[in-house]
GUMI-903874 format. One record per residue: x, y, z of N, C-alpha, C, O in turn. Coordinates in steps of 0.05 Angstrom, whole numbers, padded with zeros to 5 digits, always signed. Each point is the difference from the previous one (the first is absolute). Example, Ala and Ser with C-alpha at 12.3 -4.5 7.8 and 13.67 -1.06 7.14 Angstrom:
+00264-00114+00156-00018+00024+00000+00018+00024+00000+00021+00000+00013 -00028+00021-00027+00016+00024+00001-00015+00022+00014+00010+00022+00004 
//
This chain:
+00090+00738-01005-00024-00009+00013-00007-00025-00012+00002-00002-00025 -00012-00018+00038-00013-00023-00005-00026-00005+00009-00008+00009+00022 -00011-00027-00042-00023+00000+00004-00001-00031+00019+00011-00019-00011 -00021+00016+00033-00002-00020+00009-00026-00017+00001+00002-00025+00003 -00021+00033-00005-00025-00019-00007-00023+00026-00011+00002+00023+00008 -00019-00031-00024-00017+00018-00011-00027-00018-00004+00003-00021-00012 -00025+00026+00020-00026-00011+00002-00024+00015-00005-00002+00022+00011 -00015-00032-00026-00022+00012+00000-00024-00009+00027-00003-00024+00007 -00009+00044+00002-00013-00006+00024-00027-00001-00001-00009-00022+00006 -00008+00044-00014-00023+00002-00001-00007+00023-00024+00017+00014-00012 -00052-00014+00006-00010+00017-00019-00016+00012+00015-00010-00017+00015 +00000+00040-00010-00018+00013+00010-00015+00021-00015+00011+00018-00013 -00036-00021+00014-00019+00014-00016-00003+00028+00006-00008+00016-00017 +00015-00008+00042-00004+00026+00014+00017+00007+00022+00010-00017+00014 -00007+00041-00011+00016+00011+00027-00010-00016+00029+00015-00009+00017 -00041+00008-00016-00009-00017+00027+00013-00034-00003+00009-00014+00019 -00010+00010-00042+00011-00030+00001+00031-00005-00004+00010-00022-00004 -00001+00038+00005+00037+00002+00002+00006-00009+00026-00010+00012+00019 +00028-00034-00014+00009-00005+00026+00015+00023+00016+00008+00020-00013 -00005-00022+00034+00020+00009+00019+00027-00011-00003+00001-00023+00009 +00016+00030-00017+00032-00012+00000+00018+00007+00017+00024-00003-00004 -00035+00014+00030+00007+00003+00022+00028+00023-00001+00022-00002+00011 -00031+00025-00029+00018+00018-00005+00023-00007-00020+00021+00012+00002 -00023-00028-00017+00019-00005-00026+00001+00016-00018-00020+00001-00014 +00040+00016+00010-00006+00027-00022-00005-00018-00026+00007-00024-00004 -00024+00045-00016-00009-00012-00024+00011+00017-00025+00005+00024+00003 -00001-00034-00021+00006+00016-00020-00022-00003-00026-00003-00022-00011 -00009+00042+00004-00029-00006-00018+00008+00010-00024+00013+00020-00003 -00023-00036-00017+00000+00005-00028-00023+00005-00011-00020-00013+00002 +00023+00039-00019-00021+00009-00016+00001+00011-00023+00018+00016-00004 -00038-00021-00017+00008+00004-00028-00025-00004-00017-00022-00004+00010 +00025+00007-00033-00021-00003-00016-00003-00029-00007+00021-00012+00001 -00044-00001-00006+00000-00026-00012+00017-00009-00014+00003+00014-00020 +00015-00039+00021+00014-00010-00019+00028+00014-00001+00018-00006-00016 -00018+00023+00033+00030+00012-00002+00025-00011+00012+00022+00010+00002 -00030-00036+00008+00026-00019+00007+00000-00002+00026+00024-00003+00007 -00038+00004+00013+00003+00002+00031+00008-00030+00003+00023-00003+00008 -00035-00020-00012+00005-00025+00006+00027-00005-00013+00013-00015+00014 -00004+00022-00031+00029-00001-00012+00018+00007+00015+00019-00015+00005 -00023+00047+00007+00013+00012+00016+00006-00018+00028+00022-00005+00010 -00043-00001-00003+00005-00016+00029+00017-00027-00009+00014-00009+00018 -00015-00002-00039+00017-00028-00001+00023+00011-00010+00018-00018-00001 -00010+00040-00007+00024+00007-00005+00019+00006+00023+00023-00009+00004 -00041+00029+00014+00015+00005+00026+00008-00020+00018+00021-00001+00014 -00043-00018-00015+00009-00032+00017+00014-00015-00008+00012-00017+00013 -00011+00020-00040+00022-00020-00016-00019-00030+00001+00012-00021+00002 -00041+00022-00004-00017-00023-00001-00015+00005-00023-00013+00021-00002 +00015-00040-00019-00012+00005-00027-00028-00003+00001-00013+00013-00016 +00001-00030+00035-00027-00002-00007-00017+00008+00031-00022-00009+00005 +00035+00025+00013-00012+00008+00025-00028+00015-00003-00020-00008+00011 +00021+00033-00030-00022+00010-00005-00008-00012-00029+00019-00006-00015 -00046+00003+00007-00006-00007-00020-00004+00020-00021-00016+00018+00006 +00026-00017-00028+00004+00019-00022-00027-00017-00018-00007-00024-00001 -00006+00050-00014-00019-00003-00021+00000+00027-00019+00003+00024+00006 -00008-00037-00030-00002+00021-00023-00030+00013+00003-00006+00015-00018 -00011-00021+00039-00027+00011-00002-00003+00017+00017+00000-00005+00024 -00004+00031-00035+00001+00024+00023-00023-00003+00015-00021-00010-00009 +00023+00021+00037-00022-00006+00016-00001-00029+00018-00017-00008+00016 +00035-00003-00024+00001-00032+00019-00001+00001+00026-00017-00013+00013 +00037+00032+00000+00000+00005+00026-00027+00017+00011-00006+00022-00009 -00009-00035+00027-00021+00016+00007-00001-00003+00037-00020+00003+00014 +00043-00007-00006+00008-00005+00029+00023+00016+00008+00017+00010-00015 -00016-00008+00043+00024+00013+00012+00016-00028+00003-00011-00017+00014 +00035+00008-00027+00015-00021+00007+00023+00003+00012+00017+00014-00012 -00010-00027+00035+00022+00003+00019+00018-00021-00005-00008-00023-00004 +00039+00029+00003+00016-00019+00001+00027+00009+00021+00012+00021+00000 -00007-00044+00014+00018+00003+00020+00028-00003-00008+00006-00023-00008 +00015+00043+00007+00027-00007-00008+00015+00005+00021+00001+00021+00012 +00012-00042-00007+00028+00003+00019+00025+00002-00011+00005-00014-00019 +00013+00032+00029+00025+00012-00018+00022+00001+00023-00006+00002+00023 +00027-00003-00031+00027+00008+00013+00015+00020-00011+00005-00003-00024 +00005+00024+00035+00014+00022-00012+00029-00010+00005+00018+00008-00015 -00014-00026+00035+00025-00011+00006+00000-00025+00017-00021-00007+00010 +00043-00006-00005-00003-00026+00005-00009+00001+00027-00006-00021+00009 +00004+00047+00011-00001-00005+00023-00031+00009+00003-00013-00009+00020 +00001+00023-00036-00031+00013+00001-00019-00016-00016+00008-00014-00018 -00030+00016+00024-00021-00021-00008-00024+00026+00008-00002+00009+00023 -00017+00000-00050-00019+00019+00005-00022-00012-00019+00003-00016-00019 -00025+00027+00026-00027-00010-00023-00017+00027-00003-00004+00019+00014 -00002-00025-00038-00021+00024-00011-00024-00014-00013+00004-00021-00012 -00031+00030+00014-00019-00011-00019-00004+00017-00023-00002+00024+00001 +00000-00039-00025-00006+00013-00023-00025-00003-00010-00008-00022-00007 -00009+00047+00004-00029-00001-00006-00005+00008-00028+00009+00021-00010 -00024-00038-00004-00005+00008-00025-00035+00007-00008-00018-00017-00003 +00016+00044+00000-00028+00012-00001-00007-00009-00030+00014-00008-00019 -00044+00012+00023-00014-00005-00029+00013+00023-00020+00006+00020+00013 -00001-00019-00038+00004+00015-00022-00021+00021+00001-00022-00007+00009 +00026+00034-00018-00019+00015-00003+00001+00007-00034+00019-00008-00013 -00036+00020+00004-00002+00008-00027-00008-00021-00019+00005+00004-00023 -00022-00031+00032-00010-00018-00019-00028+00010-00006-00017+00002+00018 +00011+00004-00041-00026+00011-00006-00021-00020-00002-00022+00008+00006 +00025-00036-00016-00017-00019-00012-00011-00014+00032+00000-00024+00004 -00008+00038+00012-00016-00012+00021-00022+00015+00014+00005+00023-00003 -00025-00025+00014-00021+00015+00005+00005+00025+00014+00020+00000+00015 -00034+00022-00016+00006+00021+00019+00001-00007+00030+00019+00005+00015 -00041-00017-00009+00001-00018+00028+00024-00011+00011+00008+00002+00023 +00002-00014-00043+00031-00020+00007+00022+00020+00001+00019-00003+00015 -00023+00025-00034+00021+00022+00005+00001+00013+00024+00021+00006+00012 -00045+00001-00003-00005+00014+00026+00012-00014+00021+00017+00010+00015 -00028-00037-00015+00013-00018+00022+00028+00000-00001+00012+00005+00021 +00002-00011-00042+00026+00005+00001+00011+00024+00007+00021-00002+00014 -00030+00026-00020+00006+00025+00009-00002+00002+00032+00020+00006+00014 -00045-00010-00003+00001-00004+00031+00020-00016+00011+00011+00010+00020 -00001-00036-00027+00015-00010+00015+00029+00009-00003+00016-00001+00019 -00007+00011-00045+00023+00012-00006+00005+00022+00022+00020-00002+00015 -00039+00025-00012-00001+00022+00013+00001-00009+00034+00012+00014+00016 -00024-00034-00011-00004-00003+00024+00025-00014+00015+00009+00006+00022 +00000-00026-00041+00027-00013+00009+00021+00019+00001+00014+00000+00020 -00009+00016-00038+00020+00018-00003+00005+00026+00018+00021+00011+00006 -00049-00004+00002+00001+00022+00018-00004-00006+00030+00002+00018+00018 -00008-00045-00012-00004-00008+00029+00013-00025+00009-00003-00007+00024 +00017-00005-00041+00021-00018+00007+00024+00002+00012+00019+00001-00015 -00014+00002+00051+00017+00012+00008+00032-00010-00008+00018+00016-00002 -00015-00046-00001+00025-00011-00011+00013+00005-00022+00022-00011-00005 -00036+00028-00012+00010+00006-00027+00025+00019+00002-00002+00023+00009 +00025-00035-00018+00027+00019+00002+00001+00014-00030+00003+00024-00005 -00005-00041-00010+00003+00013-00029-00017-00006-00022-00005-00024-00003 -00004+00036-00010-00021-00003-00029+00016+00008-00020+00008+00022-00006 -00002-00052-00009+00014-00003-00021-00022+00006-00026-00019-00015-00003 +00023+00040-00014-00016-00001-00021+00011-00004-00024+00018+00016-00007 -00027-00037-00009+00011-00009-00021-00012+00014-00028-00025+00005+00001 +00037+00001-00022-00010+00013-00021+00014-00014-00024+00024-00003-00003 -00045-00005-00016+00011-00009-00019+00019+00019-00025-00009+00017-00015 +00040-00026+00017+00011+00020-00016-00006+00005-00028+00009+00020-00011 -00022-00034+00000-00008+00001-00035-00017+00022+00001+00000+00015-00020 -00016-00008+00041-00025+00016-00006+00004+00027+00025-00017+00019+00001 +00041-00020+00017-00001+00018+00016-00026+00008+00021-00020-00014-00003 +00020+00030+00017-00021+00001+00018-00023+00013-00012+00000+00022-00011 -00023-00040+00016-00022+00009-00012-00018+00018+00023+00009+00005+00022 -00036+00003-00034-00009+00023+00019-00011-00016+00031+00000+00011+00022 -00009-00037-00027+00004-00008+00032+00021-00011+00013-00001-00008+00023 +00025+00007-00038+00023-00005+00015+00006+00027+00018+00005+00001+00024 -00006+00018-00041+00001+00032+00010-00017+00002+00026+00008+00008+00022 -00032-00015-00029-00024+00003+00024+00009-00015+00026-00003+00009+00023 +00017-00035-00030+00005-00017+00019+00022+00010+00019+00000+00003+00025 +00019+00003-00043+00026+00018+00020-00009+00023+00009+00006+00005+00024 -00020+00012-00037-00004+00021+00018-00021-00007+00030-00001+00014+00021 -00010-00034-00027-00022-00007+00022+00020-00013+00023-00003+00006+00024 +00025-00025-00035+00017-00006+00019+00015+00024+00020+00001+00003+00025 +00011+00013-00046+00013+00021+00016-00020+00022+00018+00007+00010+00022 -00028-00006-00033-00024+00015+00017-00004-00016+00026-00007+00014+00020 +00009-00040-00015-00005-00012+00022+00022-00009+00014-00002-00015+00020 +00026+00023-00030+00030-00002+00017+00011-00025+00000+00015-00008+00018 -00024-00009-00041+00019-00029-00004+00024+00007-00018+00003+00014-00020 +00016-00029+00038+00025-00002-00021-00008-00016-00023-00014-00020-00002 +00029+00035-00015-00007-00018-00027+00029+00001-00019+00014+00020-00002 -00009-00044-00011+00019-00005-00014-00010-00008-00035-00010-00022-00007 +00015+00039-00007-00013-00005-00027+00026-00018-00018+00024+00007-00001 -00034-00028-00010+00010-00019-00016-00007-00003-00029-00020-00014-00004 +00030+00022-00014-00006-00005-00027+00007-00028-00008+00024-00006+00001 -00043-00015-00009+00003-00028-00004+00003-00003-00026-00003+00019-00015 +00011-00047+00003+00003-00006-00026+00013+00013-00015-00009+00003-00023 +00032+00008+00030+00024+00018-00015+00013-00016-00019+00012+00012-00018 -00012-00036+00019+00018-00021-00015-00018+00003-00032+00010-00007-00022 -00034+00017+00025-00016+00002-00023+00008+00026-00019-00009+00004-00023 +00026+00012+00037+00009+00018-00013+00027+00003-00007+00017-00015+00011 -00010+00031-00029+00032+00008-00004+00013+00013+00018-00014+00007+00019 +00037-00002-00018+00014+00017+00021-00006+00026+00003-00007+00010+00021 +00009+00004-00050-00009+00032-00003-00031+00003+00009-00008+00020+00014 -00011-00043-00024-00030+00006+00006-00002-00005+00028-00013+00017+00012 +00025-00038+00005+00001+00000+00028+00005+00032+00011-00017+00012+00012 +00037-00004-00017+00009+00020+00011-00018+00032-00001+00000+00017+00017 -00014-00020-00047-00013+00017+00000-00025+00001+00011-00010+00021+00008 -00003-00049-00007-00023-00002+00014+00003+00004+00032-00020+00006+00011 +00042-00009+00003+00013+00007+00025-00003+00030+00007-00010+00007+00021 +00018+00009-00036+00000+00025-00001-00024+00014-00004-00002+00023+00009 -00022-00037-00026-00022+00010-00004-00021-00005+00020-00020+00014+00003 +00024-00038+00013-00014-00011+00020+00004+00015+00024-00020+00005+00014 +00043+00003-00007+00012+00011+00022-00019+00032+00001-00014+00007+00019 +00017+00007-00044-00012+00027-00008-00033-00007+00005-00015+00018+00009 +00006-00038-00013-00029-00004+00001-00011+00004+00028-00021+00010+00008 +00044-00023+00006-00006-00005+00033+00009+00024+00011-00011+00004+00022 +00028+00014-00028+00015+00020+00012+00019-00009+00016+00002+00008+00023 +00015-00026-00033+00023-00012+00011+00025+00006-00014-00001+00011-00022 +00027-00020+00034+00020-00007-00016+00006-00025-00008-00006-00018+00015 +00021+00012-00041+00002-00023-00010+00014-00021+00019-00004-00024+00000 +00019+00037+00016+00016-00016+00023-00020-00010+00022+00009-00013+00019 -00040+00020-00021-00011-00005+00022-00013-00026-00008-00009-00015+00017 +00008+00008-00043-00010-00022-00009+00019-00023-00012+00021+00002-00012 -00035-00025+00018+00017-00024-00010-00007-00014-00020-00024-00006-00001 +00039-00004-00021-00006-00012-00023+00002-00032+00006+00022-00007+00008 -00041-00011-00011+00001-00025+00005-00010-00016-00020-00018+00008-00016 +00030-00034+00016-00010-00019-00024+00003-00026+00024+00015-00003+00019 -00036-00011-00027-00010-00032+00017+00015-00016-00022+00007-00023+00006 -00004+00029-00025+00017-00020-00018+00026+00000+00002+00012-00022-00004 +00000+00042+00012+00032+00005+00002+00008+00003+00028+00022-00007+00008 -00041+00016+00008+00006+00004+00027+00016+00027+00006+00010+00005+00023 -00008+00014-00047+00008+00024-00001-00017+00016+00020-00025-00002+00001 +00042+00019+00016-00017+00016+00020-00008-00016+00029-00013+00011+00019 +00022-00036-00020-00009-00016+00025+00018+00010+00028-00008+00006+00022 +00030-00006-00030+00018+00014+00023-00011+00028+00010+00000+00010+00023 -00009-00002-00043-00007+00032+00010-00028-00002+00010-00006+00015+00019 -00007-00027-00026-00032-00005+00014+00005-00008+00030-00013+00010+00018 +00031-00028-00016+00003-00015+00028+00016+00023+00017-00003+00001+00024 +00019+00017-00038+00012+00022+00014-00020+00018+00019+00000+00006+00024 -00021+00002-00049-00021+00019+00010-00019-00016+00020-00011+00013+00018 +00006-00040-00022-00015-00015+00018+00010+00003+00025-00014+00009+00018 +00045-00016-00013+00012+00003+00024+00005+00018+00014+00005-00002+00024 -00004+00026-00038+00005+00028+00015-00026+00009+00010+00000+00015+00020 -00026-00025-00034-00029+00010+00010-00002-00021+00029-00010+00009+00020 +00019-00033-00022-00002-00018+00027+00013+00014+00021-00009+00000+00023 +00030+00013-00029+00012+00011+00024-00010+00022+00015+00010+00008+00021 -00031+00000-00031-00010+00022+00007-00028+00000+00012-00016-00014-00012 +00010+00026+00033-00023-00003+00019-00028+00002-00024+00001+00015-00019 -00022-00030+00023-00022+00002-00006-00013+00031-00003+00007+00019+00015 -00021-00017-00030-00016+00036-00003-00027-00006+00012-00010-00022-00002 +00000+00043+00014-00027-00002+00006-00018-00006-00013+00002+00007-00024 -00027-00023+00031-00017-00002-00021-00026+00014+00005-00005+00008+00023 -00015-00004-00045-00025+00006+00005-00022-00009+00019-00009-00023-00006 -00002+00035+00027-00016-00012+00021-00032+00004-00008-00019-00008+00014 +00017+00019-00036-00029+00003-00003-00019-00018-00017+00015-00016-00012 -00035+00013+00006-00013-00020-00019-00008+00019-00027-00014-00010-00018 +00023+00033+00019-00014+00009-00021+00009-00001-00025+00023-00010-00002 -00033+00019-00022+00015-00005-00029+00025+00014+00002+00003+00021+00013 +00016-00033-00026+00028+00014+00001+00002+00017-00021+00014+00019+00003 -00024-00021-00024+00011+00012-00029-00028-00006-00015-00012-00021+00002 +00004+00044-00019-00026-00009-00015+00005-00001-00028-00017+00004-00016 +00048-00012+00007+00009-00014-00026+00000-00023+00008+00008-00011+00020 -00022-00001-00048-00007-00031-00002+00030-00014-00018+00004+00002-00025 +00008-00012+00042+00030-00015-00007-00009-00023-00014+00019-00012-00010 -00040+00003+00005-00006-00025-00008-00009+00010-00032-00001-00018-00017 -00005+00038+00012-00007+00009-00030+00027-00006-00016+00001+00005-00024 
//
């Protein structure tokens, strides 16, 4: 699998501001603030600075779109939109701002028809936090396909990473084989991540919600 082009397209403050990409499938990234979503995008696209990384939690406040063209073979060319959503779990902002982020996340994740897969990134050093578990359960409840990926595994020893994989799987009621251990520093898990992505792209999109009602009472931004 070869990356042909990868480009930043636009940042949208809310669902109504998101462009219509004429049915182009979307892979969406969610995770706590500073979990490594930008680094994940850069690793998968093999572009060092495609997505801007920062050590400041809560920096991403918009829905960011990246246009990725790839080839699975010499005779095939395909396209996917990678979408970076604002990180949840950042407390050093006002309640009003947290509520705005929550509504943006819920609206996009429940109503965007072109979503094929949600990749939930979780920091391997800490495992699933309460709002990680709430997010995973919310996505399951709303019928989204989800791939959980543990980031920053290069920060752990092999034994620690294996232990954290098992603990994280248990917290999410999954098998360890359902999770992918990933490092943007070493690109460990990159091929597995692409395999999960391509498998999701081969499947038809799932139905989305048509109501304007509140999808969940859980505050994912807390």
